[in-house]
C-alpha positions in Angstrom: 13.9 -19.3 162.8 16.2 -16.4 162.5 18.8 -15.5 165.1 18.8 -11.8 164.1 17.2 -9.5 166.7 16.3 -6.0 165.7 16.6 -3.9 168.8 15.8 -0.3 169.3 18.5 2.4 169.7 19.4 3.2 173.3 20.8 6.4 174.6 24.2 4.7 174.9 24.2 3.5 171.4 23.0 6.9 170.0 25.9 8.7 171.8 28.4 6.1 170.6 27.3 6.3 167.0 27.1 10.1 166.9 30.4 10.3 168.8 32.1 8.4 166.0 31.2 11.1 163.5 31.4 10.1 159.8 32.6 6.6 160.8 29.6 6.0 163.0 27.2 7.3 160.3 28.8 5.2 157.6 28.8 2.0 159.6 25.4 2.7 161.0 23.9 3.1 157.5 25.5 -0.2 156.4 24.1 -2.0 159.4 20.7 -0.5 159.1 20.6 -1.5 155.5 21.4 -5.1 156.5 18.9 -5.1 159.4 21.5 -5.1 162.2 21.0 -2.9 165.2 23.3 -2.2 168.1 22.7 -4.5 171.1 21.2 -2.8 174.1 22.7 -5.3 176.5 25.6 -6.9 174.7 27.3 -10.1 175.9 31.0 -10.3 175.6 32.3 -13.9 175.4 35.7 -15.3 176.4 37.4 -17.5 173.8 39.6 -20.1 175.4 41.9 -21.7 172.8 43.1 -25.3 173.1 43.1 -26.7 176.6 45.2 -29.8 175.8 47.0 -31.2 172.8 44.6 -31.8 169.9 44.4 -34.9 167.7 42.1 -33.3 165.2 42.1 -29.9 163.4 38.9 -30.1 161.4 35.5 -31.8 161.7 33.1 -33.1 158.9 29.8 -33.6 160.6 27.4 -35.7 158.4 23.8 -35.6 159.6 21.0 -37.5 158.0 17.6 -35.9 158.7 14.6 -37.9 159.7 15.9 -40.9 161.7 17.9 -43.6 160.0 17.1 -47.1 161.2 19.9 -48.3 163.5 18.6 -51.8 163.1 19.3 -51.7 159.3 22.6 -49.8 159.4 25.1 -50.1 162.2 23.3 -52.3 164.8 21.6 -55.1 162.9 19.6 -57.5 165.0 19.1 -61.0 163.4 16.7 -61.8 166.3 14.1 -59.6 164.6 13.9 -62.1 161.8 13.4 -64.9 164.3 10.5 -63.0 166.0 9.1 -61.3 162.9 5.4 -60.8 163.2 5.3 -61.8 166.9 4.2 -59.5 169.7 6.9 -58.2 171.9 4.9 -59.5 174.8 5.5 -63.0 173.5 9.3 -62.7 173.5 11.9 -63.0 176.2 12.4 -59.2 175.9 8.9 -58.2 177.1 9.8 -57.2 180.7 12.9 -55.1 179.7 11.0 -53.3 177.0 8.0 -52.7 179.2 10.3 -51.1 181.8 11.1 -48.4 179.3 7.9 -48.2 177.2 4.8 -49.9 178.6 2.7 -48.7 175.7 4.9 -50.6 173.2 4.3 -53.9 174.9 0.6 -53.5 175.8 -0.3 -51.6 172.7 -1.6 -48.1 172.2 -4.4 -47.3 169.7 -2.8 -43.9 169.0 0.4 -45.6 167.9 -1.1 -48.5 165.9 0.2 -52.0 166.2 3.9 -51.3 166.9 4.1 -54.0 169.5 4.5 -56.5 166.6 8.1 -57.0 165.7 9.3 -56.4 162.1 12.2 -58.5 160.6 15.1 -56.8 158.9 14.4 -55.3 155.5 17.9 -55.9 154.1 20.7 -58.4 154.5 23.8 -58.1 156.6 27.5 -59.0 156.4 30.6 -58.7 158.5 33.3 -56.3 157.3 37.0 -55.7 157.9 39.5 -57.3 160.3 37.2 -56.1 163.1 34.3 -58.1 161.7 31.8 -55.3 162.0 28.3 -56.5 161.4 26.5 -53.9 159.2 23.6 -53.8 156.9 23.8 -54.2 153.1 22.4 -50.7 152.7 25.7 -49.4 153.9 28.1 -51.8 152.3 30.5 -49.2 150.8 31.0 -47.4 154.0 31.1 -50.7 155.9 34.2 -51.6 153.8 35.9 -48.9 155.8 35.0 -50.8 159.0 38.6 -50.8 160.4 38.6 -47.0 160.4 35.2 -46.6 162.1 34.3 -46.4 165.8 30.6 -47.3 166.0 28.7 -46.2 169.1 25.5 -48.2 169.3 24.0 -46.8 172.5 23.4 -43.1 171.9 20.1 -41.8 173.3 18.0 -38.7 173.4 14.7 -37.5 175.0 12.8 -36.0 172.1 10.6 -38.5 170.4 9.7 -36.1 167.6 11.9 -34.4 165.0 12.8 -31.6 167.4 15.5 -34.3 168.2 17.4 -32.9 165.3 18.0 -29.7 167.2 18.6 -31.6 170.4 21.3 -33.7 168.8 23.2 -30.5 167.9 22.6 -28.5 171.1 21.8 -31.1 173.7 18.7 -29.1 174.5 15.0 -29.8 173.8 13.5 -27.7 171.0 11.0 -26.1 173.4 14.0 -24.5 175.2 14.8 -22.4 172.1 18.2 -21.7 170.5 21.4 -22.8 172.2 25.0 -23.0 170.8 25.6 -26.0 168.6 28.6 -28.3 168.5 30.0 -26.6 165.5 29.7 -23.1 167.1 31.4 -24.3 170.3 34.3 -25.7 168.3 34.7 -22.4 166.4 34.2 -20.3 169.5 36.9 -22.2 171.3 39.5 -22.4 168.5 38.7 -19.8 165.9 39.4 -20.0 162.2 42.3 -21.8 160.4 41.9 -19.6 157.3 41.1 -16.0 156.6 39.5 -16.6 153.2 36.7 -19.0 154.1 34.2 -19.2 156.9 35.3 -21.1 160.0 32.0 -23.0 160.0 30.3 -24.0 156.6 27.0 -25.7 156.1 26.3 -27.9 153.0 22.9 -29.3 152.1 19.4 -28.6 153.3 19.0 -28.2 157.1 16.0 -29.3 159.1 12.7 -27.5 158.7 11.7 -24.7 161.1 9.6 -27.3 162.9 12.7 -29.1 164.0 15.2 -26.4 164.7 15.8 -24.9 161.2 18.9 -22.7 161.2 19.2 -23.1 165.0 20.7 -26.6 164.2 23.8 -24.9 163.0 23.5 -21.6 164.9 25.6 -20.1 167.7 22.9 -18.5 169.9 24.5 -16.5 172.6 28.0 -17.2 171.4 27.4 -14.6 168.7 26.6 -14.8 164.9 30.3 -14.9 164.0 30.4 -18.5 165.2 27.3 -19.6 163.4 27.4 -21.9 160.3 27.4 -20.2 156.9 25.3 -22.0 154.3 27.0 -22.6 151.0 24.9 -23.5 147.9 26.5 -25.8 145.3 23.9 -24.8 142.6 23.5 -21.2 141.4 25.1 -18.5 143.5 27.0 -20.3 146.2 26.9 -17.3 148.6 24.6 -14.4 147.7 26.8 -11.8 149.6 30.0 -13.5 148.4 30.0 -12.2 144.9 30.9 -8.9 143.2 27.9 -6.6 143.0 26.6 -5.7 139.5 28.2 -2.6 138.0 31.1 -2.5 140.3 34.7 -3.4 139.5 36.9 -5.4 141.8 39.1 -2.4 142.4 36.2 -0.2 143.3 35.0 -2.7 145.8 38.4 -3.2 147.3 38.8 0.6 147.8 35.3 0.7 149.4 36.2 -2.1 151.9 39.6 -0.5 152.5 37.9 2.8 153.4 35.4 1.1 155.8 38.3 -0.7 157.5 40.3 2.5 158.0 37.3 4.3 159.3 36.6 1.5 161.8 40.2 1.4 163.0 40.4 5.2 163.3 37.3 5.4 165.4 39.4 4.1 168.4 36.4 2.2 169.6 35.6 -0.4 167.0 32.3 -1.2 168.7 34.0 -3.5 171.2 30.9 -4.2 173.2 28.6 -5.3 170.4 29.0 -8.8 169.0 26.4 -8.2 166.3 28.3 -5.2 164.9 31.7 -7.0 165.2 30.3 -10.0 163.3 28.9 -7.8 160.5 32.3 -6.0 160.1 34.0 -9.4 160.0 31.4 -10.7 157.5 32.1 -7.7 155.1 35.8 -8.4 155.2 35.4 -12.1 154.8 32.8 -11.7 152.0 35.3 -9.8 150.0 38.0 -12.5 150.3 35.4 -15.2 149.6 34.6 -13.8 146.2 37.8 -15.6 145.0 38.1 -18.4 147.5 34.5 -19.8 147.3 34.4 -20.2 143.5 37.8 -21.8 143.5 36.7 -24.2 146.2 33.7 -25.2 144.2 35.5 -26.0 141.0 35.0 -29.7 141.3 35.8 -30.1 137.6 39.4 -29.7 138.5 39.4 -33.0 140.3 40.5 -36.1 138.4 37.9 -38.4 136.9 39.1 -41.1 139.3 38.4 -38.9 142.3 35.0 -37.8 141.0 34.1 -41.4 140.5 35.2 -42.3 144.0 32.5 -40.0 145.3 29.9 -41.1 142.7 29.8 -37.7 141.0 29.7 -39.6 137.7 26.4 -41.4 138.6 22.9 -39.9 138.6 21.8 -41.4 141.9 24.9 -40.3 143.8 25.9 -37.2 142.0 24.2 -34.6 144.2 25.4 -35.9 147.5 28.7 -36.9 146.0 29.4 -33.2 145.1 28.6 -32.2 148.7 31.0 -34.8 150.1 33.7 -33.8 147.7 33.2 -30.1 148.5 33.5 -31.0 152.2 36.9 -32.5 151.6 38.0 -29.4 149.6 36.8 -27.2 152.4 38.8 -28.9 155.2 41.7 -29.1 152.8 41.6 -25.3 152.6 41.3 -24.8 156.4 37.6 -24.7 157.2 37.3 -25.7 160.9 33.8 -27.3 160.9 31.9 -28.5 157.9 28.3 -29.6 158.6 26.8 -31.8 155.9 23.0 -32.4 155.8 21.2 -35.0 153.8 17.4 -35.2 153.5 16.7 -32.0 155.3 13.6 -29.8 155.2 10.5 -30.5 157.3 10.9 -33.6 159.5 13.5 -35.2 157.2 13.5 -37.6 154.3 14.6 -40.6 156.4 11.4 -40.5 158.4 10.2 -43.9 157.2 6.9 -44.5 159.0 5.8 -46.4 155.9 7.6 -48.2 153.1 10.9 -48.2 154.9 12.4 -50.7 152.5 11.8 -48.4 149.5 12.7 -45.3 151.5 16.0 -46.5 153.0 17.0 -48.3 149.8 16.7 -45.1 147.8 18.3 -42.8 150.4 21.2 -45.1 151.3 22.0 -45.5 147.6 22.3 -41.7 147.4 24.6 -41.4 150.4 26.6 -44.7 151.0 29.1 -44.4 148.1 29.8 -40.7 148.6 30.4 -41.1 152.3 32.7 -44.1 151.7 34.4 -42.1 149.0 35.0 -39.2 151.4 36.6 -41.5 153.9 38.8 -43.2 151.3 39.9 -39.8 149.8 40.7 -38.3 153.2 42.7 -41.3 154.1 44.7 -41.5 150.9 45.5 -37.8 151.1 46.7 -38.1 154.7 43.9 -35.9 155.8 42.0 -38.4 157.9 44.5 -38.2 160.8 43.6 -34.6 161.3 40.0 -34.6 160.2 37.3 -36.1 162.4 34.3 -37.4 160.5 31.0 -38.0 162.3 28.0 -39.8 160.9 24.7 -39.2 162.8 21.0 -39.0 162.8 18.5 -37.7 165.4 17.3 -41.1 166.5 16.8 -44.7 165.3 13.7 -46.6 164.3 11.6 -49.0 166.3 12.0 -52.8 166.3 8.2 -52.9 166.2 6.3 -52.4 162.9 4.2 -49.4 161.9 2.5 -51.0 158.9 5.4 -51.5 156.5 7.5 -48.8 158.3 9.1 -48.1 161.6 8.4 -45.5 164.2 10.9 -43.0 165.9 13.2 -44.6 168.5 15.2 -42.3 170.8 16.0 -45.0 173.4 19.1 -46.3 171.6 20.6 -45.6 168.2 23.9 -45.6 166.4 26.5 -43.0 165.5 30.0 -43.6 164.1 33.2 -41.5 164.2 36.4 -41.9 162.1 39.8 -40.1 161.9 41.1 -37.4 164.1 42.6 -39.7 166.7 39.6 -42.0 167.0 40.3 -45.7 167.3 39.2 -47.7 164.2 37.6 -51.1 164.1 35.8 -50.5 167.4 32.2 -51.1 168.4 31.3 -49.4 171.6 28.1 -50.0 173.7 25.6 -52.8 173.4 21.9 -52.9 172.9 19.5 -55.7 173.7 18.8 -58.5 171.3 16.1 -56.5 169.4 17.9 -53.2 169.6 15.3 -51.6 171.9 17.5 -50.1 174.5 21.1 -49.9 175.6 22.4 -52.3 178.1 26.1 -51.3 178.2 27.8 -47.9 178.0 24.8 -45.6 177.2 25.6 -42.1 176.0 23.5 -39.0 175.8 24.0 -37.0 172.6 26.3 -34.5 174.3 28.8 -37.3 174.9 29.3 -37.2 171.2 29.9 -33.4 171.4 32.4 -33.8 174.2 34.3 -36.5 172.3 34.6 -34.2 169.2 35.7 -31.2 171.4 38.2 -33.4 173.2 39.8 -34.5 170.0 40.0 -30.8 169.0 41.9 -30.0 172.2 38.9 -28.5 174.0 37.4 -29.2 177.4 33.6 -28.3 177.3 33.7 -27.2 181.0 36.4 -24.6 180.2 34.4 -23.0 177.4 32.8 -20.6 179.8 30.6 -17.6 178.9 30.1 -15.1 181.7 26.5 -15.1 182.9 25.5 -18.2 181.0 24.7 -21.1 183.3 25.0 -24.5 181.7 23.5 -27.8 183.0 25.7 -30.7 183.8 24.3 -32.7 180.9 25.2 -29.9 178.5 28.9 -30.7 178.9 28.8 -34.4 178.2 31.7 -36.8 178.8 34.2 -37.9 176.1 33.6 -41.5 175.0 37.0 -42.8 176.1 36.4 -46.2 174.8 36.8 -45.0 171.2 39.6 -42.5 171.7 43.0 -43.7 170.4 
């Protein structure tokens, strides 16, 4: 799902281009080559800047695609073991569950026998001074319990994997592309560095079925605020390398000439965000030819640091490199780093069957690297300025789907750490089997509002002329976890 729109030339754009003489022809040729046309009806946004003192400068947003079981991660329910194999209708929770999902209690042939409860597939333990109850699958991260604020009552409305897009934009996938949390942060604050993108994406994003690139897109905020994917294998950024047969000086002279022509035009295409974004991307691409390779030189890290992330172990090496790169990016001034795990299609964490095998394997890949990231940020003094978010699009059902669990948007868990967030906190409460929230429920945009608040931004002040937003789009900061 590409955000690029190829629009036909208008009388206005033709006159503007020809009026710029050689400058217009040069830029026009470059943009035509790259598939960028002038916008017939451009939208000019208004960037706000911080609205109040910030407690965080950067964000690392970790998103696990497919739906991680909240019951076997950050909201374990021992009662499931007690009622294992019993129908929900035969438990004290039947009426409460029926109020939300009648089909779960009474059964639905389309959904199999999910009214039968499934016990936990792993053990649990309490961690830290706070005594956080967490699943064994996440023992390394749970050891950082006193730095975590776990929100156990997040909810969404999409019961399918379009919820991945909804988690990032607050809007249902059928509504199309809307600005994501990362793009709002960058739109409101801009870049901290001129050598790297303000918004970087690591890992494989959701498949096109579930939002695709829209999940880190900027929609009407303009492409300059969209996430830039960085590959850790092969060419990290196809347009961020020196073209074959061209010396660095030749390319520098070329970019210098383009910049001079653009400035001499006296117009600089002020009304066209697509053109401005492309000019900015050329300039940034040139700088990134040095900055990106240096950032990805993980071999410069000590063996101790690499081991902290699990880079020295086969099962954790791939995600460990991603998490270590995320730290190096925020260290170098990248505003928002989006980390995906298990992306593509509906997501690897989608354990409709064999959940024990699935979650054991995937948590092994991710738990140690995430814990390593938190420890490393903390020991370097970066955690106080860097807000880390761990999320997934929904949880998984208390009822069984064979030897797996179904999607569960009614209540699931997210945690935040650093950036002024209170550590050792559990916020919100679900019922005894983890079916729905009974205290302090939060729609996904409340997570967005909390992140923006810590960055010094008020979502209601990030206004774009002519773009009406719904009340639920803004969300409310989760004050119970803010330090």
